[in-house]
DRENPA-3360 file (N, C-alpha, C; in nm, 2 decimals, always signed):
BEGIN
1 = MSVNKEVK = +33.95/+11.93/+7.32/+33.85/+11.81/+7.35/+33.71/+11.86/+7.24 ~ +33.68/+11.79/+7.17/+33.57/+11.81/+7.07/+33.45/+11.78/+7.16 ~ +33.35/+11.87/+7.12/+33.21/+11.91/+7.20/+33.13/+11.81/+7.15 ~ +33.06/+11.76/+7.24/+32.94/+11.68/+7.23/+32.83/+11.76/+7.20 ~ +32.78/+11.73/+7.07/+32.65/+11.79/+7.03/+32.54/+11.80/+7.12 ~ +32.54/+11.71/+7.22/+32.42/+11.70/+7.29/+32.43/+11.76/+7.40 ~ +32.56/+11.79/+7.44/+32.59/+11.91/+7.56/+32.54/+12.03/+7.55 ~ +32.49/+12.08/+7.64/+32.42/+12.23/+7.66/+32.52/+12.29/+7.73;
9 = RVTTHTLQ = +32.58/+12.39/+7.67/+32.74/+12.50/+7.71/+32.62/+12.57/+7.82 ~ +32.71/+12.60/+7.92/+32.66/+12.72/+8.01/+32.71/+12.85/+7.97 ~ +32.62/+12.93/+7.96/+32.67/+13.08/+7.93/+32.63/+13.19/+8.05 ~ +32.67/+13.29/+7.99/+32.62/+13.40/+8.07/+32.46/+13.40/+8.09 ~ +32.40/+13.37/+7.97/+32.24/+13.37/+7.98/+32.18/+13.26/+8.07 ~ +32.25/+13.16/+8.07/+32.24/+13.03/+8.16/+32.23/+13.12/+8.30 ~ +32.31/+13.16/+8.35/+32.33/+13.20/+8.49/+32.26/+13.30/+8.52 ~ +32.21/+13.37/+8.42/+32.12/+13.50/+8.44/+31.95/+13.42/+8.46;
17 = KMKAAGEK = +31.95/+13.31/+8.41/+31.83/+13.22/+8.39/+31.81/+13.17/+8.53 ~ +31.92/+13.11/+8.58/+31.92/+13.05/+8.72/+31.88/+13.13/+8.85 ~ +31.95/+13.26/+8.81/+31.91/+13.35/+8.94/+31.77/+13.38/+8.94 ~ +31.72/+13.40/+8.83/+31.56/+13.47/+8.78/+31.47/+13.35/+8.85 ~ +31.54/+13.21/+8.83/+31.44/+13.09/+8.87/+31.49/+13.07/+9.03 ~ +31.57/+13.12/+9.06/+31.58/+13.07/+9.21/+31.70/+12.96/+9.22 ~ +31.75/+12.90/+9.12/+31.83/+12.79/+9.10/+31.97/+12.84/+9.16 ~ +32.04/+12.78/+9.23/+32.17/+12.83/+9.30/+32.27/+12.76/+9.21;
25 = ISMLTAYD = +32.39/+12.85/+9.19/+32.50/+12.84/+9.08/+32.63/+12.75/+9.14 ~ +32.66/+12.66/+9.10/+32.79/+12.60/+9.18/+32.92/+12.64/+9.10 ~ +33.01/+12.69/+9.15/+33.16/+12.72/+9.09/+33.26/+12.68/+9.17 ~ +33.39/+12.61/+9.13/+33.47/+12.56/+9.17/+33.61/+12.61/+9.09 ~ +33.71/+12.65/+9.17/+33.84/+12.67/+9.09/+33.90/+12.52/+9.03 ~ +33.97/+12.57/+8.93/+34.06/+12.46/+8.86/+34.17/+12.50/+8.79 ~ +34.28/+12.43/+8.78/+34.40/+12.50/+8.71/+34.46/+12.42/+8.62 ~ +34.39/+12.29/+8.59/+34.46/+12.20/+8.51/+34.37/+12.12/+8.44;
33 = YSFARILD = +34.40/+12.05/+8.33/+34.32/+11.96/+8.26/+34.25/+11.85/+8.33 ~ +34.31/+11.78/+8.42/+34.26/+11.66/+8.45/+34.14/+11.69/+8.57 ~ +34.19/+11.80/+8.62/+34.08/+11.83/+8.73/+33.95/+11.89/+8.65 ~ +33.98/+11.99/+8.56/+33.87/+12.06/+8.49/+33.77/+11.92/+8.42 ~ +33.84/+11.82/+8.36/+33.75/+11.70/+8.34/+33.67/+11.66/+8.46 ~ +33.73/+11.63/+8.60/+33.65/+11.58/+8.68/+33.52/+11.69/+8.74 ~ +33.55/+11.81/+8.73/+33.45/+11.91/+8.78/+33.35/+11.93/+8.64 ~ +33.39/+11.94/+8.52/+33.30/+11.96/+8.42/+33.20/+11.82/+8.41;
41 = GAGVEVIL = +33.25/+11.71/+8.43/+33.17/+11.58/+8.43/+33.08/+11.56/+8.54 ~ +33.13/+11.62/+8.67/+33.03/+11.63/+8.76/+32.93/+11.72/+8.78 ~ +32.93/+11.82/+8.68/+32.82/+11.90/+8.67/+32.81/+12.02/+8.71 ~ +32.93/+12.08/+8.74/+32.96/+12.24/+8.81/+32.90/+12.32/+8.68 ~ +32.87/+12.42/+8.74/+32.84/+12.52/+8.62/+32.94/+12.63/+8.57 ~ +33.02/+12.65/+8.67/+33.12/+12.74/+8.66/+33.23/+12.70/+8.70 ~ +33.37/+12.70/+8.65/+33.50/+12.69/+8.67/+33.60/+12.84/+8.67 ~ +33.63/+12.87/+8.78/+33.70/+12.96/+8.79/+33.86/+12.93/+8.80;
49 = VGDSASNV = +33.93/+12.96/+8.68/+34.07/+12.95/+8.68/+34.12/+13.07/+8.76 ~ +34.14/+13.05/+8.90/+34.17/+13.16/+8.97/+34.32/+13.20/+9.01 ~ +34.36/+13.32/+9.05/+34.48/+13.34/+9.08/+34.54/+13.29/+9.18 ~ +34.45/+13.22/+9.26/+34.48/+13.14/+9.40/+34.56/+13.02/+9.34 ~ +34.57/+12.98/+9.21/+34.71/+12.91/+9.16/+34.82/+12.95/+9.20 ~ +34.85/+13.08/+9.24/+34.96/+13.15/+9.29/+35.00/+13.07/+9.42 ~ +34.89/+13.05/+9.52/+34.91/+13.00/+9.61/+34.93/+12.82/+9.63 ~ +34.80/+12.77/+9.56/+34.79/+12.63/+9.56/+34.86/+12.54/+9.46;
57 = MAGHETTL = +34.92/+12.62/+9.36/+34.99/+12.54/+9.23/+35.14/+12.59/+9.24 ~ +35.18/+12.71/+9.30/+35.30/+12.76/+9.30/+35.36/+12.78/+9.42 ~ +35.29/+12.78/+9.52/+35.31/+12.78/+9.68/+35.36/+12.91/+9.72 ~ +35.31/+13.00/+9.64/+35.35/+13.16/+9.71/+35.25/+13.20/+9.82 ~ +35.33/+13.29/+9.90/+35.21/+13.32/+10.02/+35.09/+13.41/+9.95 ~ +35.11/+13.51/+9.86/+34.98/+13.59/+9.83/+34.97/+13.53/+9.66 ~ +34.83/+13.63/+9.63/+34.81/+13.60/+9.47/+34.90/+13.68/+9.40 ~ +34.96/+13.76/+9.44/+35.02/+13.87/+9.37/+35.12/+13.82/+9.26;
65 = PITLDQMI = +35.22/+13.73/+9.29/+35.33/+13.70/+9.21/+35.27/+13.64/+9.07 ~ +35.19/+13.58/+9.07/+35.15/+13.49/+8.94/+35.13/+13.61/+8.84 ~ +35.18/+13.55/+8.70/+35.18/+13.66/+8.58/+35.07/+13.61/+8.50 ~ +35.04/+13.72/+8.38/+34.96/+13.69/+8.29/+34.98/+13.57/+8.20 ~ +35.11/+13.53/+8.15/+35.16/+13.42/+8.11/+35.12/+13.27/+8.15 ~ +35.14/+13.30/+8.31/+35.10/+13.17/+8.39/+34.95/+13.14/+8.39 ~ +34.85/+13.27/+8.41/+34.74/+13.25/+8.41/+34.68/+13.20/+8.27 ~ +34.75/+13.24/+8.19/+34.71/+13.17/+8.04/+34.73/+13.03/+8.02;
73 = YHASSVIR = +34.84/+13.01/+8.08/+34.89/+12.85/+8.06/+34.80/+12.77/+8.14 ~ +34.75/+12.81/+8.28/+34.65/+12.72/+8.35/+34.51/+12.72/+8.26 ~ +34.47/+12.85/+8.22/+34.32/+12.86/+8.18/+34.34/+12.77/+8.01 ~ +34.43/+12.77/+7.96/+34.44/+12.69/+7.84/+34.44/+12.53/+7.86 ~ +34.50/+12.51/+7.98/+34.48/+12.36/+8.02/+34.36/+12.31/+8.07 ~ +34.27/+12.41/+8.13/+34.15/+12.39/+8.19/+34.05/+12.37/+8.08 ~ +34.05/+12.47/+7.98/+33.96/+12.48/+7.86/+33.97/+12.33/+7.76 ~ +34.08/+12.28/+7.76/+34.12/+12.13/+7.71/+34.01/+12.03/+7.77;
81 = GIERCFVV = +33.99/+12.06/+7.88/+33.94/+11.96/+8.00/+33.80/+11.95/+7.98 ~ +33.71/+12.05/+7.94/+33.57/+12.08/+7.97/+33.48/+12.04/+7.85 ~ +33.35/+12.06/+7.84/+33.26/+12.02/+7.75/+33.17/+12.11/+7.76 ~ +33.11/+12.14/+7.87/+32.99/+12.22/+7.91/+32.95/+12.34/+8.00 ~ +33.09/+12.33/+8.10/+33.08/+12.45/+8.19/+33.12/+12.58/+8.15 ~ +33.10/+12.71/+8.21/+33.15/+12.80/+8.18/+33.29/+12.83/+8.25 ~ +33.39/+12.89/+8.18/+33.51/+12.89/+8.24/+33.55/+13.07/+8.25 ~ +33.57/+13.11/+8.36/+33.58/+13.23/+8.40/+33.78/+13.25/+8.45;
89 = VDMPFGSY = +33.82/+13.34/+8.41/+33.99/+13.33/+8.42/+34.00/+13.48/+8.51 ~ +34.09/+13.46/+8.60/+34.12/+13.57/+8.70/+34.24/+13.65/+8.63 ~ +34.20/+13.79/+8.62/+34.31/+13.87/+8.56/+34.41/+13.90/+8.68 ~ +34.53/+13.89/+8.63/+34.62/+13.88/+8.78/+34.66/+14.02/+8.80 ~ +34.73/+14.02/+8.92/+34.76/+14.14/+8.95/+34.87/+14.20/+8.88 ~ +34.82/+14.35/+8.84/+34.94/+14.43/+8.74/+34.88/+14.43/+8.61 ~ +34.78/+14.34/+8.56/+34.74/+14.31/+8.44/+34.62/+14.42/+8.40 ~ +34.59/+14.49/+8.47/+34.46/+14.58/+8.46/+34.42/+14.69/+8.54;
97 = QSNSEIAL = +34.53/+14.70/+8.65/+34.54/+14.84/+8.73/+34.58/+14.96/+8.70 ~ +34.68/+14.96/+8.61/+34.72/+15.09/+8.57/+34.63/+15.18/+8.50 ~ +34.58/+15.11/+8.38/+34.46/+15.20/+8.30/+34.40/+15.08/+8.21 ~ +34.29/+15.15/+8.16/+34.18/+15.07/+8.08/+34.23/+15.00/+7.96 ~ +34.34/+15.06/+7.89/+34.40/+15.02/+7.75/+34.47/+14.89/+7.77 ~ +34.55/+14.88/+7.90/+34.64/+14.77/+7.92/+34.55/+14.68/+8.00 ~ +34.42/+14.71/+8.04/+34.35/+14.62/+8.09/+34.26/+14.53/+7.98 ~ +34.24/+14.63/+7.86/+34.19/+14.56/+7.76/+34.27/+14.45/+7.69;
105 = ASAVRIMK = +34.40/+14.49/+7.68/+34.49/+14.44/+7.61/+34.50/+14.31/+7.69 ~ +34.51/+14.30/+7.83/+34.55/+14.17/+7.90/+34.41/+14.09/+7.88 ~ +34.29/+14.13/+7.89/+34.18/+14.07/+7.86/+34.17/+14.00/+7.75 ~ +34.21/+14.09/+7.63/+34.20/+14.02/+7.48/+34.32/+13.90/+7.48 ~ +34.42/+13.90/+7.55/+34.51/+13.80/+7.53/+34.46/+13.67/+7.57 ~ +34.38/+13.69/+7.70/+34.33/+13.58/+7.79/+34.24/+13.53/+7.66 ~ +34.14/+13.60/+7.64/+34.05/+13.53/+7.55/+34.09/+13.47/+7.42 ~ +34.18/+13.51/+7.33/+34.24/+13.48/+7.22/+34.31/+13.36/+7.25;
113 = ETGAHAVK = +34.42/+13.34/+7.35/+34.51/+13.26/+7.39/+34.47/+13.12/+7.44 ~ +34.33/+13.14/+7.53/+34.29/+13.03/+7.61/+34.17/+12.95/+7.58 ~ +34.09/+13.03/+7.50/+33.94/+12.99/+7.45/+33.86/+13.00/+7.57 ~ +33.88/+13.06/+7.68/+33.82/+13.10/+7.80/+33.70/+13.18/+7.74 ~ +33.58/+13.20/+7.85/+33.46/+13.25/+7.85/+33.44/+13.38/+7.87 ~ +33.54/+13.41/+8.00/+33.50/+13.53/+8.05/+33.62/+13.57/+8.13 ~ +33.63/+13.70/+8.21/+33.74/+13.72/+8.27/+33.71/+13.78/+8.40 ~ +33.76/+13.77/+8.48/+33.73/+13.82/+8.65/+33.82/+13.93/+8.70;
121 = MEGGEEVT = +33.77/+14.06/+8.76/+33.84/+14.16/+8.81/+33.80/+14.18/+8.94 ~ +33.93/+14.21/+9.01/+33.86/+14.27/+9.16/+33.85/+14.43/+9.16 ~ +33.79/+14.45/+9.24/+33.79/+14.61/+9.29/+33.64/+14.65/+9.24 ~ +33.59/+14.78/+9.28/+33.47/+14.85/+9.25/+33.49/+14.98/+9.14 ~ +33.43/+15.08/+9.23/+33.45/+15.21/+9.12/+33.58/+15.23/+9.06 ~ +33.68/+15.21/+9.12/+33.80/+15.24/+9.04/+33.85/+15.15/+8.91 ~ +33.78/+15.03/+8.93/+33.80/+14.95/+8.79/+33.69/+14.95/+8.68 ~ +33.58/+15.05/+8.69/+33.44/+15.04/+8.65/+33.49/+15.08/+8.48;
129 = DSIKKIVS = +33.58/+15.16/+8.45/+33.65/+15.22/+8.34/+33.69/+15.12/+8.23 ~ +33.76/+15.03/+8.31/+33.85/+14.92/+8.26/+33.72/+14.80/+8.22 ~ +33.65/+14.79/+8.32/+33.51/+14.69/+8.27/+33.45/+14.71/+8.16 ~ +33.40/+14.87/+8.17/+33.31/+14.92/+8.05/+33.39/+14.90/+7.90 ~ +33.52/+14.90/+7.91/+33.61/+14.90/+7.76/+33.61/+14.75/+7.76 ~ +33.63/+14.67/+7.84/+33.64/+14.54/+7.79/+33.54/+14.46/+7.76 ~ +33.41/+14.49/+7.85/+33.26/+14.47/+7.79/+33.23/+14.50/+7.65 ~ +33.28/+14.63/+7.62/+33.23/+14.70/+7.51/+33.31/+14.61/+7.38;
137 = AGIPVMGH = +33.43/+14.57/+7.42/+33.52/+14.47/+7.31/+33.44/+14.33/+7.31 ~ +33.33/+14.29/+7.36/+33.27/+14.17/+7.37/+33.28/+14.07/+7.47 ~ +33.39/+14.11/+7.58/+33.42/+13.99/+7.65/+33.36/+14.01/+7.77 ~ +33.27/+13.90/+7.84/+33.22/+13.91/+7.95/+33.34/+13.91/+8.08 ~ +33.28/+14.00/+8.17/+33.33/+14.02/+8.30/+33.26/+14.00/+8.43 ~ +33.30/+13.91/+8.53/+33.29/+13.89/+8.65/+33.34/+14.01/+8.73 ~ +33.27/+14.06/+8.85/+33.34/+14.14/+8.94/+33.37/+14.06/+9.05 ~ +33.44/+14.14/+9.15/+33.48/+14.08/+9.27/+33.47/+14.18/+9.37;
145 = LGLIPQSI = +33.41/+14.17/+9.48/+33.40/+14.30/+9.58/+33.40/+14.22/+9.71 ~ +33.43/+14.29/+9.84/+33.44/+14.22/+9.98/+33.59/+14.22/+9.98 ~ +33.64/+14.12/+10.04/+33.77/+14.09/+10.06/+33.84/+14.04/+9.88 ~ +33.92/+14.14/+9.86/+33.97/+14.14/+9.71/+34.12/+14.13/+9.77 ~ +34.17/+13.99/+9.73/+34.31/+13.94/+9.80/+34.42/+14.01/+9.72 ~ +34.41/+14.06/+9.58/+34.53/+14.13/+9.54/+34.59/+14.25/+9.62 ~ +34.44/+14.30/+9.67/+34.48/+14.42/+9.78/+34.51/+14.41/+9.91 ~ +34.58/+14.27/+9.94/+34.60/+14.22/+10.07/+34.72/+14.33/+10.16;
153 = YKFGTYEV = +34.82/+14.38/+10.10/+34.88/+14.45/+10.15/+34.82/+14.60/+10.21 ~ +34.74/+14.62/+10.10/+34.65/+14.78/+10.15/+34.55/+14.74/+10.28 ~ +34.49/+14.61/+10.27/+34.40/+14.58/+10.39/+34.50/+14.54/+10.52 ~ +34.60/+14.47/+10.48/+34.66/+14.42/+10.58/+34.62/+14.29/+10.65 ~ +34.50/+14.24/+10.62/+34.45/+14.10/+10.69/+34.33/+14.06/+10.60 ~ +34.33/+13.95/+10.63/+34.22/+13.86/+10.57/+34.09/+13.85/+10.62 ~ +34.08/+13.93/+10.71/+33.95/+13.93/+10.79/+33.85/+13.99/+10.70 ~ +33.72/+13.93/+10.80/+33.56/+14.00/+10.71/+33.59/+14.12/+10.66;
161 = RAKEEKEA = +33.53/+14.16/+10.55/+33.51/+14.29/+10.52/+33.38/+14.38/+10.53 ~ +33.37/+14.48/+10.53/+33.22/+14.55/+10.53/+33.15/+14.54/+10.64 ~ +33.23/+14.49/+10.77/+33.15/+14.49/+10.89/+33.12/+14.63/+10.94 ~ +33.22/+14.75/+10.91/+33.18/+14.87/+10.95/+33.08/+14.91/+10.84 ~ +32.99/+15.03/+10.90/+32.91/+15.09/+10.79/+32.94/+15.16/+10.68 ~ +33.06/+15.23/+10.70/+33.09/+15.30/+10.57/+33.14/+15.21/+10.49 ~ +33.23/+15.10/+10.52/+33.27/+15.01/+10.39/+33.16/+14.97/+10.34 ~ +33.03/+14.90/+10.42/+32.95/+14.83/+10.38/+32.85/+14.95/+10.26;
169 = VKLRKDAL = +32.83/+15.08/+10.29/+32.80/+15.15/+10.22/+32.88/+15.16/+10.07 ~ +33.01/+15.19/+10.10/+33.08/+15.15/+9.95/+33.07/+15.00/+9.88 ~ +33.02/+14.91/+9.95/+33.02/+14.81/+9.89/+32.89/+14.79/+9.81 ~ +32.81/+14.84/+9.88/+32.65/+14.86/+9.82/+32.65/+14.93/+9.68 ~ +32.73/+15.04/+9.70/+32.73/+15.10/+9.56/+32.83/+15.06/+9.45 ~ +32.92/+15.02/+9.51/+33.03/+14.95/+9.40/+32.96/+14.82/+9.34 ~ +32.88/+14.77/+9.40/+32.80/+14.63/+9.36/+32.70/+14.69/+9.22 ~ +32.63/+14.80/+9.24/+32.54/+14.85/+9.15/+32.62/+14.94/+9.03;
177 = LLQDAGCF = +32.74/+14.99/+9.08/+32.86/+15.03/+8.97/+32.89/+14.94/+8.87 ~ +32.92/+14.83/+8.91/+32.97/+14.70/+8.86/+32.88/+14.65/+8.77 ~ +32.75/+14.64/+8.80/+32.64/+14.58/+8.73/+32.62/+14.70/+8.61 ~ +32.62/+14.84/+8.65/+32.58/+14.92/+8.54/+32.70/+14.92/+8.46 ~ +32.83/+14.91/+8.48/+32.96/+14.88/+8.40/+32.93/+14.78/+8.30 ~ +32.85/+14.70/+8.32/+32.83/+14.56/+8.22/+32.89/+14.45/+8.27 ~ +32.89/+14.41/+8.42/+32.94/+14.28/+8.46/+32.83/+14.19/+8.48 ~ +32.83/+14.06/+8.43/+32.72/+13.98/+8.42/+32.75/+13.90/+8.54;
185 = AVVLEKIP = +32.83/+13.92/+8.65/+32.80/+13.84/+8.79/+32.90/+13.92/+8.86 ~ +32.90/+13.91/+9.03/+32.99/+13.96/+9.08/+33.01/+13.89/+9.19 ~ +33.14/+13.83/+9.23/+33.18/+13.73/+9.36/+33.16/+13.84/+9.48 ~ +33.12/+13.78/+9.60/+33.10/+13.86/+9.71/+33.20/+13.78/+9.79 ~ +33.32/+13.83/+9.84/+33.40/+13.74/+9.93/+33.42/+13.79/+10.08 ~ +33.37/+13.71/+10.18/+33.37/+13.72/+10.32/+33.35/+13.84/+10.37 ~ +33.22/+13.86/+10.35/+33.15/+13.99/+10.39/+33.02/+13.94/+10.46 ~ +32.96/+14.02/+10.56/+32.85/+13.95/+10.67/+32.76/+13.89/+10.54;
193 = AGLAAEVS = +32.67/+13.77/+10.60/+32.60/+13.73/+10.53/+32.47/+13.82/+10.49 ~ +32.43/+13.91/+10.60/+32.30/+13.98/+10.58/+32.33/+14.08/+10.47 ~ +32.46/+14.14/+10.47/+32.47/+14.23/+10.38/+32.49/+14.19/+10.22 ~ +32.54/+14.06/+10.21/+32.53/+13.97/+10.12/+32.41/+13.96/+10.05 ~ +32.33/+13.93/+10.12/+32.16/+13.88/+10.11/+32.11/+14.01/+10.04 ~ +32.14/+14.12/+10.10/+32.08/+14.24/+10.06/+32.14/+14.28/+9.94 ~ +32.26/+14.28/+9.90/+32.32/+14.30/+9.76/+32.27/+14.23/+9.68 ~ +32.27/+14.10/+9.71/+32.20/+13.97/+9.59/+32.06/+14.01/+9.55;
201 = AKLAIPTI = +31.97/+14.08/+9.64/+31.83/+14.08/+9.62/+31.82/+14.24/+9.54 ~ +31.91/+14.32/+9.55/+31.90/+14.45/+9.50/+31.95/+14.45/+9.32 ~ +32.04/+14.32/+9.32/+32.12/+14.31/+9.16/+32.05/+14.23/+9.08 ~ +32.03/+14.29/+8.96/+31.97/+14.18/+8.85/+32.09/+14.08/+8.81 ~ +32.19/+14.08/+8.85/+32.30/+14.00/+8.77/+32.32/+13.90/+8.92 ~ +32.37/+13.78/+8.87/+32.39/+13.66/+8.98/+32.52/+13.70/+9.09 ~ +32.51/+13.70/+9.22/+32.61/+13.70/+9.30/+32.65/+13.56/+9.32 ~ +32.80/+13.54/+9.38/+32.86/+13.42/+9.38/+32.94/+13.44/+9.52;
209 = GIGAGNGC = +32.89/+13.37/+9.62/+32.96/+13.38/+9.77/+33.09/+13.29/+9.76 ~ +33.16/+13.37/+9.87/+33.26/+13.29/+9.94/+33.28/+13.34/+10.06 ~ +33.25/+13.29/+10.18/+33.24/+13.34/+10.30/+33.14/+13.45/+10.33 ~ +33.03/+13.44/+10.23/+32.95/+13.56/+10.23/+32.79/+13.49/+10.25 ~ +32.77/+13.39/+10.33/+32.64/+13.33/+10.36/+32.59/+13.28/+10.24 ~ +32.44/+13.22/+10.30/+32.36/+13.15/+10.18/+32.27/+13.21/+10.12 ~ +32.27/+13.38/+10.12/+32.19/+13.46/+10.05/+32.24/+13.48/+9.93 ~ +32.36/+13.43/+9.88/+32.41/+13.48/+9.74/+32.36/+13.38/+9.65;
217 = DGQVLVMH = +32.35/+13.39/+9.52/+32.27/+13.32/+9.41/+32.36/+13.21/+9.37 ~ +32.50/+13.21/+9.43/+32.55/+13.06/+9.42/+32.71/+13.08/+9.49 ~ +32.77/+12.99/+9.50/+32.88/+12.95/+9.61/+33.00/+12.92/+9.51 ~ +33.12/+12.97/+9.56/+33.27/+12.93/+9.50/+33.34/+12.90/+9.62 ~ +33.42/+12.78/+9.62/+33.52/+12.75/+9.69/+33.65/+12.70/+9.59 ~ +33.78/+12.72/+9.68/+33.89/+12.67/+9.59/+33.89/+12.53/+9.61 ~ +33.90/+12.47/+9.49/+33.91/+12.34/+9.50/+34.01/+12.23/+9.60 ~ +34.11/+12.29/+9.58/+34.22/+12.23/+9.69/+34.20/+12.24/+9.84;
225 = DMLGINTE = +34.12/+12.34/+9.87/+34.08/+12.36/+10.00/+33.95/+12.28/+10.05 ~ +33.84/+12.26/+9.94/+33.74/+12.21/+9.95/+33.75/+12.01/+9.93 ~ +33.86/+12.00/+9.88/+33.89/+11.84/+9.87/+33.99/+11.80/+9.95 ~ +34.05/+11.90/+10.06/+34.15/+11.86/+10.14/+34.28/+11.82/+10.08 ~ +34.33/+11.87/+9.96/+34.45/+11.88/+9.91/+34.55/+11.95/+10.00 ~ +34.49/+12.10/+10.03/+34.55/+12.18/+10.09/+34.52/+12.17/+10.23 ~ +34.58/+12.17/+10.34/+34.50/+12.13/+10.47/+34.54/+12.27/+10.58 ~ +34.62/+12.36/+10.52/+34.64/+12.44/+10.63/+34.58/+12.57/+10.64;
233 = FKPRFLRQ = +34.46/+12.55/+10.53/+34.37/+12.68/+10.52/+34.23/+12.61/+10.60 ~ +34.19/+12.66/+10.69/+34.06/+12.61/+10.75/+33.97/+12.73/+10.82 ~ +33.94/+12.81/+10.73/+33.82/+12.94/+10.75/+33.69/+12.88/+10.80 ~ +33.62/+12.94/+10.87/+33.47/+12.89/+10.91/+33.41/+12.88/+10.77 ~ +33.43/+12.95/+10.65/+33.34/+12.92/+10.57/+33.36/+12.82/+10.46 ~ +33.47/+12.75/+10.48/+33.51/+12.63/+10.44/+33.44/+12.49/+10.48 ~ +33.40/+12.42/+10.39/+33.36/+12.28/+10.41/+33.44/+12.19/+10.34 ~ +33.51/+12.10/+10.40/+33.62/+12.02/+10.36/+33.52/+11.91/+10.32;
241 = YLNIHEQA = +33.53/+11.84/+10.19/+33.43/+11.72/+10.15/+33.51/+11.58/+10.13 ~ +33.65/+11.59/+10.12/+33.73/+11.50/+10.11/+33.87/+11.56/+10.20 ~ +33.96/+11.44/+10.25/+34.09/+11.49/+10.28/+34.20/+11.40/+10.20 ~ +34.21/+11.46/+10.07/+34.29/+11.42/+9.99/+34.44/+11.38/+10.02 ~ +34.47/+11.48/+10.10/+34.61/+11.49/+10.19/+34.63/+11.37/+10.26 ~ +34.54/+11.35/+10.32/+34.57/+11.20/+10.42/+34.58/+11.09/+10.34 ~ +34.46/+11.08/+10.23/+34.47/+10.96/+10.18/+34.58/+10.92/+10.06 ~ +34.60/+11.03/+10.02/+34.72/+11.05/+9.91/+34.85/+11.02/+9.99;
249 = TQAVQQYI = +34.87/+11.06/+10.11/+35.00/+11.02/+10.16/+35.01/+10.87/+10.21 ~ +34.89/+10.83/+10.25/+34.86/+10.68/+10.28/+34.89/+10.60/+10.17 ~ +34.85/+10.65/+10.06/+34.86/+10.56/+9.92/+35.00/+10.56/+9.91 ~ +35.08/+10.67/+9.90/+35.21/+10.68/+9.87/+35.30/+10.61/+9.98 ~ +35.26/+10.60/+10.09/+35.33/+10.52/+10.18/+35.32/+10.37/+10.17 ~ +35.21/+10.33/+10.13/+35.16/+10.20/+10.10/+35.27/+10.14/+9.97 ~ +35.27/+10.23/+9.87/+35.35/+10.25/+9.73/+35.52/+10.23/+9.80 ~ +35.55/+10.29/+9.87/+35.68/+10.29/+9.90/+35.71/+10.14/+9.98;
257 = RDVKSGDF = +35.63/+10.08/+10.07/+35.64/+9.97/+10.13/+35.62/+9.86/+10.07 ~ +35.54/+9.85/+9.94/+35.53/+9.75/+9.85/+35.68/+9.76/+9.75 ~ +35.72/+9.87/+9.74/+35.84/+9.85/+9.66/+35.95/+9.78/+9.74 ~ +35.96/+9.85/+9.82/+36.10/+9.81/+9.90/+36.08/+9.65/+9.97 ~ +35.94/+9.61/+9.96/+35.93/+9.45/+10.03/+35.95/+9.36/+9.87 ~ +35.95/+9.42/+9.76/+35.95/+9.34/+9.66/+35.82/+9.29/+9.62 ~ +35.72/+9.33/+9.67/+35.57/+9.31/+9.66/+35.53/+9.38/+9.50 ~ +35.59/+9.51/+9.48/+35.52/+9.56/+9.36/+35.67/+9.58/+9.28;
265 = PNPQEQY = +35.64/+9.54/+9.14/+35.54/+9.49/+9.09/+35.54/+9.33/+9.09 ~ +35.42/+9.29/+9.09/+35.39/+9.13/+9.11/+35.38/+9.04/+9.00 ~ +35.38/+8.92/+8.99/+35.37/+8.86/+8.85/+35.28/+8.89/+8.75 ~ +35.17/+8.95/+8.82/+35.04/+8.99/+8.72/+35.07/+9.13/+8.66 ~ +35.18/+9.20/+8.72/+35.22/+9.33/+8.70/+35.33/+9.35/+8.59 ~ +35.37/+9.22/+8.54/+35.49/+9.24/+8.47/+35.45/+9.17/+8.32 ~ +35.52/+9.19/+8.22/+35.53/+9.14/+8.06/+35.63/+9.03/+8.04;
% end
């Protein structure tokens, strides 16, 4: 898509200025060209090409099965649909955990093959070496702490994280380590609101919350949950702004009735 010269691109610098000014950052997931156009046109600052595509696009139970090639496909589709927003791509499970060389190679592939603006990695101290290597190559990295879905089998549950003090202490430490490693922002997922507000106040970089209260510098939701396309997932932190599942079902049922009755197409809809 050709960029309108008058459109001001959102950058990491924009997001840093927003935090400094106390202006909240809006972020949503997208996985294709058509929805990316809608989100970009509506004015969202950040699109996350989430590995949640594994769930909402491919029907997997977890985020683990999605591959680097599949993430690159989704991210490329999104990039073609945007003019101004900042696009972050999740590095999928297995593309960065083994060592920093593999992590850098994965991040380089994402940036070169998609045209995206940044990558996102889950984890704290254990991934800081990879973050430093990727950042030193000129690639912006967004961190992700709290509930990290790629580690679901380790946690064994999607319950709120860092409720116990030991885990809260580690999260505070990890947040500072991610900042020191060069992350431009960090997602805080499903942790107590008080802890998220405390971490957000301590960090110089923006925090983006999901199920982490309103003390974060911004918020993110999975688009399919927020628009009511996916109706099975209804956690406390989700505000559903539409019920597309119900509306689309009704529209399809009306189409079927019109086809079967011979009402569609009518004379005005023929050549």
